[in-house]
C-alpha positions in Angstrom: 27.7 -13.8 3.2 26.4 -14.2 6.7 27.7 -16.9 8.9 25.4 -19.6 10.2 25.0 -17.8 13.5 24.3 -14.4 11.9 21.7 -15.9 9.6 19.8 -17.5 12.5 19.4 -14.1 14.1 17.5 -12.5 11.2 16.0 -15.4 9.3 14.0 -18.6 9.9 14.4 -21.9 8.2 11.3 -23.4 6.8 11.6 -27.2 7.3 9.0 -27.9 4.6 11.1 -26.1 1.9 14.5 -27.8 2.4 13.3 -31.4 2.8 15.9 -32.8 0.4 18.4 -33.6 3.2 21.0 -30.9 2.6 23.8 -31.1 5.0 26.3 -28.5 3.9 26.1 -24.8 3.1 26.7 -25.5 -0.6 23.7 -27.8 -0.8 21.3 -25.2 0.6 19.4 -23.3 -2.1 18.7 -19.6 -2.1 15.0 -20.0 -1.3 15.6 -22.1 1.8 15.6 -19.1 4.2 13.1 -16.3 4.4 13.1 -13.2 6.5 10.3 -13.2 9.1 7.5 -10.9 8.1 8.5 -11.0 4.4 4.9 -11.2 3.3 3.3 -8.0 4.7 0.8 -7.8 1.9 -1.0 -11.0 2.9 -3.2 -9.3 5.5 -4.1 -6.5 3.1 -4.9 -9.0 0.4 -7.1 -11.0 2.8 -9.1 -7.9 3.8 -9.4 -6.8 0.1 -10.7 -10.3 -0.9 -13.1 -10.6 2.0 -14.6 -7.1 1.2 -14.9 -8.1 -2.4 -16.9 -11.2 -1.5 -18.9 -9.7 1.3 -19.4 -5.9 0.9 -18.9 -3.7 4.1 -22.4 -2.4 3.8 -25.8 -3.0 5.5 -26.6 -5.7 2.9 -23.2 -7.4 3.4 -21.5 -7.5 6.8 -24.3 -5.5 8.3 -26.7 -8.4 7.5 -24.4 -10.9 9.1 -23.9 -8.8 12.2 -27.7 -8.1 12.5 -28.4 -11.8 12.2 -25.8 -12.6 14.8 -27.2 -10.1 17.3 -30.7 -11.5 16.7 -29.6 -15.1 17.3 -27.8 -14.0 20.5 -30.9 -12.3 21.8 -33.0 -15.4 21.0 -30.5 -17.7 22.6 -30.5 -15.5 25.7 -34.3 -15.4 26.0 -34.5 -19.2 25.5 -31.8 -19.7 28.1 -33.5 -17.5 30.7 -36.9 -19.2 30.1 -35.2 -22.6 30.6 -33.6 -21.4 33.9 -37.1 -20.2 35.2 -38.8 -23.5 34.4 
């Protein structure tokens, strides 16, 4: 078992998990500490779900990017006209 100092080097304590007011080692439960980076699949799951909702095609993200570029050009033209007047 790691000492308190050894544990603090490799783990973080999530204050929202151990909110019961534990004061001794025996009162701490196993799930109180988590190793940083212990959820490496979260980013991959986020990309998977976003690609499932909005396909990475011309009709999906391509349409969003095209509309964004169009709006940027319109904004730029309106801004330039406003500066001239």
